[in-house]
C-alpha positions, 0 to 999 in steps of 0.5 A: 729768751729773745732770739737773733730776729727779735722774737721772744724778747722780754723786758722789765716793767718800769718798777722792776726791782734792781736790788744788788745790781751795778753792771750794765751791758749795752748793745746797739741794735743791728748796729751797722744796718741801723747806721745805714738806715740813719744815713738813708731813711728810705731803708727803714723797715726794709730787709737790709744786709750789710756785706759784700755786694756780690754773692761771695761776700759775707754778711756783716750785719742785717736788719731785724726785718732780714733776720726774720728770714733767717739771715745771720752775720757771717753767712755768705751774701749769696745764701742770705739772698736765697733766704731773703731775695727782696733784701737790699745789700749795702757795702760796709762803711767802717769809718762811718760806724766808727764815728757813730761808735765814738759818740755812743762810747762818749755817752757812756763815759759821761755817765761813768768812767768805768766803761769796758768796750767789748767791740765797736757796738757794745760795752759794759758799764759799772754804775755802782759809783754813779748812784748818787749822781744818776740814781739806781742802776735801773734808772741809769739803764733807762737814761742810757737808752734815752740819751743814745736815741736822742743823740744818735737816733739809734736804739740799744738794748740794756741788761742790768744785773749784779755781774757781767755775765748775767747783764750780757744775757739780759741785754740779749734777751731784751733785744731789740730796743729793750731793757731787762733788769735781773736783781741779785735775788732773781739771778739763779732763777733767771739763769736756770730758765736759759738754754745752756748755749746762753752761758758765756763761752759755751759755743756750738760744739760745747752745746752739742757735747752737753745736749748729747748727755741730756743737758739742755738748760742751765737748770740741767747744769745745776743738777749735773755732777761736776765730773760729768761736766768735766768729761763732756767739756774738759776740766777748765770749761766744766768748772767755768760753766758750773760757776756761771750757771750759779751766777758767780762771775768775779770779773770787774769792768776793765777800763783798759783794753789791750788789743789781742790781735789785728787781722784782715781777710778777704773773700775772692769774687771767684776761687783762685788757684794761681799761686802768684795771685795768692802770694800777691794777696797775702802781701796786700793783706800783710801791708794792711795789718802792718799799717794798723799795727803802726797806727796803734803803736803795736808790734807782733810776736806771732804771725798767722795765716788763714786759707779757706778752700772752695769746699769751705775747708779752713786751714791755718798756720802760725809762727812766732817771729824772732823779734816783734815787728810791724814792718809790712815786708817782714809780715808779708815774707812770714805770711807767704812762707806759712802759706807755702807750707799749706798743700792746696787740694782745691782753689782758694775762696778766702785768705787772711793774715793776722798779727798776734801776741801784740806788744808795745812798739819798741818793746824788744829794745834797739838792736845794734843793727836793724835788718828792716831799717830800709823797709821801715823808711818805706813804711813811714813814707807809705803811712805819710802818703796814705794819711795825706791822700787816702789808703788807696793812693799808694800801693805795691806794684805787685798788688796792682790789677783788677780787684779780686776781693769781695770785701777785704775787711778787718776781722776785728773792728775795734771801738775808737780809742778814748783819748782822755783815758789813753786807751790802746 
């Protein structure tokens, strides 16, 4: 199976059997890094890191040239530069990535209306109903790759299979710039040769639990009694991987996306111990989260905070609020109250604010009076000013001062909404 650095990739021959398939998983190759190369061709073929410029930043993406040195997403930029000192570091430009993503998703929707974006750079396509127009799923997969390259200048990898789960594994195995078809008849043999970590939802802890019992490959899962899987992983995950290992995945492509949460977090240039500074940063992040909620027409039922200490210990707290909200002042008040309940044994490296259990704006109905009415007017004025003059044009006086963050970035950048489908 292909690895994150592109070695070991497998691809299908032009005449590969695609009988019984209908699902495509399309994944852009090193998307952020590839967009940066598109913008600056002098970066082509060089180890490239997209992340915070300083050593405290986090890697958002890396070119395959950098990955071959061991650089991975979510790794600190400092560690990445230790592994690959010759790498070039560029700051993420999410507006640029979002614009390219919009073009890519538009290509997908030209081929089939059944598109399920998973993130800004990957999606499932159900092409079962597009056969008469475009041909077999394998042929459609090749057409997708050709159109993406011709219209954006970027490469993508495509998995073609009977189910979403297998299509996703296949696209990963074919990266970068490949296509892998797994026919319905070949599904079990294909899965059996994969490591257990390839199964969707099986993370590092689950892999460790399975491998401690000698279950290393999917073929081992097939030979293992369910009781052993349940004791290792719990009944729910045990049942799921037992089904996935056999190629059973009833999930269909869902064209309507419901945002589950919206968050922002930041890593400081230097560890921070001053409580006033930390409270100010929580207020800044709360305003950014609230702005994204309002832009998307959402309100949050739950507010959560995240704190990472200098030794990388990560603490989190959350609480449900009495009424759903998208008011920056209210979210900031809750976040600071949650933060106050965390005992800090060390200076702080990272903080984050997240809005969860989202509902449509106005879901809670109109109360007889609104305690946040004045703050809503303030938010509306801020939104208007920012739309006119940019996000940095207006901010709270309490958050003014030298920049303390490496990269205050959204923790879940989403694909652009499809205005024709009314996606949220």
